[in-house]
C-alpha positions in Angstrom: -49.3 -29.8 -26.1 -52.2 -27.8 -24.6 -54.5 -28.0 -21.7 -55.9 -25.2 -19.8 -58.9 -26.5 -17.5 -61.7 -23.8 -16.6 -59.9 -23.8 -13.1 -57.2 -20.6 -11.7 -59.6 -18.4 -14.6 -58.8 -15.1 -13.1 -54.8 -16.1 -13.3 -55.3 -17.6 -16.5 -57.2 -14.0 -18.2 -54.3 -11.7 -16.4 -51.4 -14.1 -17.5 -52.8 -14.3 -20.9 -53.3 -10.3 -21.2 -51.6 -7.4 -20.6 -49.8 -8.6 -17.3 -48.1 -11.9 -19.6 -47.2 -9.3 -22.4 -45.5 -7.1 -20.3 -43.8 -9.6 -18.7 -42.4 -11.1 -22.4 -41.6 -7.5 -23.1 -39.2 -7.4 -19.6 -38.1 -10.6 -19.6 -34.2 -8.9 -19.8 -34.8 -6.8 -16.8 -36.9 -9.5 -14.9 -34.1 -12.5 -15.0 -31.4 -9.9 -13.9 -33.2 -9.0 -11.0 -34.0 -12.1 -10.1 -30.8 -14.1 -11.4 -30.2 -14.8 -7.8 -33.2 -17.0 -7.4 -32.2 -18.5 -10.5 -28.9 -19.5 -9.3 -29.8 -20.7 -5.6 -32.2 -23.0 -7.4 -29.5 -24.6 -9.9 -27.6 -24.8 -6.4 -30.4 -27.2 -5.2 -30.7 -29.2 -8.9 -26.7 -29.9 -9.2 -27.2 -31.6 -5.2 -29.6 -33.8 -6.5 -28.4 -34.6 -10.1 -32.4 -35.1 -11.5 -32.9 -36.7 -14.6 -36.6 -35.5 -15.2 -36.7 -31.8 -13.7 -40.2 -29.9 -14.4 -40.1 -26.2 -14.1 -43.7 -24.5 -13.0 -44.7 -21.3 -13.6 -41.6 -21.1 -15.8 -42.5 -17.9 -17.1 -40.1 -17.2 -20.4 -38.0 -20.0 -19.4 -35.2 -18.3 -17.7 -34.6 -21.4 -15.2 -35.9 -24.2 -17.4 -33.0 -23.5 -19.6 -30.3 -22.2 -16.9 -31.2 -26.1 -15.6 -30.6 -27.4 -19.4 -27.5 -25.9 -19.6 -26.0 -26.2 -16.8 -26.8 -29.5 -15.8 -24.8 -30.7 -18.3 -27.9 -32.0 -21.0 -28.0 -34.6 -18.4 -31.5 -34.0 -17.4 -34.3 -33.4 -19.8 -36.3 -30.0 -18.5 -39.7 -28.9 -19.3 -41.4 -26.0 -18.1 -44.9 -25.3 -17.8 -47.1 -22.2 -18.2 -50.4 -21.1 -18.1 -49.5 -18.2 -20.1 -49.1 -18.2 -23.8 -47.2 -14.9 -24.8 -44.6 -16.4 -22.2 -44.0 -19.7 -23.2 -44.1 -18.9 -26.8 -41.2 -16.7 -26.0 -39.5 -19.4 -23.9 -40.0 -21.5 -27.1 -38.6 -19.4 -29.2 -35.3 -18.1 -26.6 -34.4 -22.6 -26.2 -34.7 -22.2 -30.2 -32.4 -19.8 -30.6 -29.9 -21.2 -28.1 -30.3 -24.5 -29.2 -30.9 -25.8 -25.8 -32.1 -29.2 -25.3 -35.8 -27.9 -23.3 -40.1 -28.3 -23.7 -42.3 -26.1 -22.9 -45.7 -27.0 -22.3 -49.1 -24.3 -22.0 -50.5 -25.6 -19.1 -52.2 -24.8 -15.9 -50.2 -27.1 -13.4 -53.1 -26.9 -11.1 -54.9 -29.4 -13.7 -53.1 -30.9 -16.0 -51.9 -34.5 -16.8 -48.0 -34.3 -16.8 -47.9 -38.6 -16.9 -47.8 -40.3 -14.2 -44.6 -40.7 -11.9 -42.4 -38.8 -14.7 -40.5 -36.1 -12.7 -37.3 -36.8 -10.2 -37.0 -32.9 -9.8 -39.9 -30.4 -9.6 -38.7 -26.7 -9.2 -40.7 -23.4 -9.0 -39.0 -19.1 -9.1 -41.8 -17.4 -8.0 -44.2 -19.3 -9.6 -46.7 -21.5 -7.3 -48.1 -18.5 -5.5 -51.1 -17.9 -8.0 -53.3 -21.9 -7.4 -56.6 -20.7 -6.7 -56.8 -24.6 -5.2 -53.1 -25.0 -4.0 -53.9 -28.7 -2.2 -55.0 -29.8 -5.5 -52.0 -27.8 -7.3 -49.3 -29.7 -5.4 -51.3 -33.0 -5.1 -51.0 -32.7 -9.2 -47.9 -32.0 -8.9 -46.8 -34.8 -6.8 -49.0 -37.4 -8.8 -46.4 -36.5 -11.9 -43.3 -36.9 -9.5 -41.7 -40.0 -9.2 -41.4 -41.5 -5.8 -38.6 -39.8 -3.7 -38.6 -36.7 -5.9 -37.6 -33.6 -4.7 -39.7 -30.7 -4.6 -37.8 -27.3 -4.5 -39.4 -23.8 -5.1 -38.5 -20.0 -3.9 -42.0 -18.2 -2.7 -42.3 -14.0 -1.5 -42.5 -13.9 2.1 -44.8 -10.9 2.8 -45.4 -7.2 1.4 -44.0 -6.1 4.9 -40.3 -7.7 4.0 -40.6 -6.5 0.6 -41.5 -3.0 0.8 -40.2 -2.2 -2.8 -42.6 -4.5 -4.3 -45.5 -2.4 -3.2 -43.6 1.2 -3.0 -44.9 2.7 -6.2 -48.7 1.2 -5.9 -49.0 2.6 -2.6 -47.5 6.1 -4.0 -50.3 6.1 -6.1 -53.2 4.3 -4.4 -55.0 7.6 -4.3 -55.2 8.6 -7.2 -56.6 4.4 -8.8 -59.3 3.2 -6.7 -59.3 0.7 -9.0 -56.1 -0.6 -8.0 -56.5 -4.4 -7.0 -55.3 -5.3 -3.9 -52.2 -7.9 -3.3 -53.6 -9.7 0.0 -51.8 -12.6 1.3 -53.0 -16.2 1.4 -55.1 -15.4 -2.1 -53.5 -16.1 -5.1 -51.0 -13.6 -6.3 -47.4 -12.8 -6.2 -48.0 -12.4 -1.8 -50.3 -15.9 -2.2 -47.2 -18.1 -0.3 -46.2 -15.4 2.0 -47.1 -17.4 5.3 -44.7 -20.0 6.1 -47.2 -22.1 8.5 -49.2 -22.2 5.5 -46.9 -23.3 3.0 -46.5 -26.4 5.0 -50.4 -27.0 5.9 -50.6 -27.0 1.7 -47.7 -29.6 1.1 -48.5 -31.9 4.1 -52.3 -31.3 3.0 -50.9 -32.5 -0.9 -49.0 -35.6 0.7 -45.7 -34.4 0.3 -43.1 -35.4 2.8 -40.1 -33.8 4.6 -41.3 -30.8 4.2 -39.2 -27.4 5.4 -39.5 -24.1 4.6 -36.8 -21.6 5.3 -35.9 -17.9 4.9 -33.9 -16.6 1.8 -32.8 -13.0 1.5 -31.1 -12.6 -1.7 -29.7 -9.3 -2.9 -30.9 -8.1 -6.3 -30.4 -5.5 -8.7 -31.2 -3.6 -12.0 -29.8 -0.7 -13.5 -31.8 2.7 -12.8 -32.2 3.0 -16.3 -34.9 -0.1 -16.3 -36.8 1.3 -12.9 -39.5 3.6 -14.7 -40.1 0.8 -17.2 -40.5 -1.9 -14.8 -43.3 0.3 -12.3 -44.9 1.5 -15.5 -45.5 -2.0 -17.0 -45.6 -4.6 -14.5 -47.4 -5.2 -11.0 -51.5 -4.1 -10.4 -50.5 -0.3 -12.0 -49.1 -1.5 -15.4 -52.6 -2.7 -17.0 -54.5 0.7 -15.5 -52.3 3.5 -16.9 -52.8 2.7 -20.7 -56.2 3.7 -19.9 -54.9 7.2 -18.9 -54.3 10.3 -19.7 -50.6 11.0 -20.8 -50.6 14.0 -17.8 -51.9 11.5 -15.9 -49.7 8.8 -17.0 -46.9 11.6 -16.0 -48.3 12.0 -12.9 -48.6 8.5 -11.4 -44.9 7.4 -12.9 -43.6 10.4 -11.4 -45.1 9.8 -7.7 -44.2 5.7 -8.1 -40.0 6.5 -9.5 -39.6 9.3 -6.7 -41.4 6.6 -4.0 -38.6 4.0 -4.9 -36.0 6.7 -4.9 -34.3 5.0 -1.6 -33.2 1.9 -3.7 -31.5 3.2 -6.1 -27.6 3.5 -5.3 -25.0 4.3 -8.0 -27.0 3.6 -10.8 -28.6 0.8 -9.6 -32.3 -0.6 -8.3 -31.0 -2.7 -5.1 -33.6 -3.9 -3.4 -33.4 -7.1 -1.1 -35.9 -10.3 -1.6 -37.4 -11.4 1.3 -38.2 -15.0 -0.1 -38.7 -18.7 1.5 -37.6 -21.7 0.4 -39.0 -24.7 0.3 -38.2 -28.4 0.2 -40.1 -31.4 0.5 -40.1 -35.0 -0.9 -42.7 -37.4 -2.5 -43.3 -40.3 -0.4 -41.5 -43.8 -1.5 -37.8 -45.0 -2.1 
């Protein structure tokens, strides 16, 4: 099942190009880095005991598959993403693990998921990329049963997540084409403002909106740091176009900028996030 609408085209191109393929290549590292977020969403889901779950911006499927396993096969779990390479990777993972989860290539902002279908909608860092978030959250609400729960994790601002921009800040003077990552625009920090999240959810019809700070200790092996810096973020798509000497210089500067986060063979960071919760009006 596929449905990619003309809306959100910048994100469609981004996640179906270099960035999407890089996330597939780095899925093991990213899943390890974000394991604490996955666990928190699992705790939320276990308390709610849903029967039908939608994972928005599911990427390569880690959370969707964890929910399918963790809920003991009692819930139908569906992951949705606009990235074809990531959805294909998720489908392959599900097949290898023989886990009963399904995946759909779709822009959650516009896709018709079917009326009143899901009683829990979750996302791990997957709802910050909509170019019309009110429309997106409204569309998700249309896919939810009355009384359904919404739970998602989104990044707070870059000033509270300095590791996430340390590398690019260190090489900005060398890469004038480096894309900025402004808050309140589609991207990693698109939902950095608590007040904005509350407003967007209320405008799209969700009730009982709560947005609480969530700080999680995350880590990856030190050996994965250079691949992480080289392939992901706004620098990743630029590096292949640089000379070998230039790439070495850029990667070296980024690696040096991240040295304060390296401890005992690990890269350790505090992930400063929001945990948002809301309820679809009704029963």
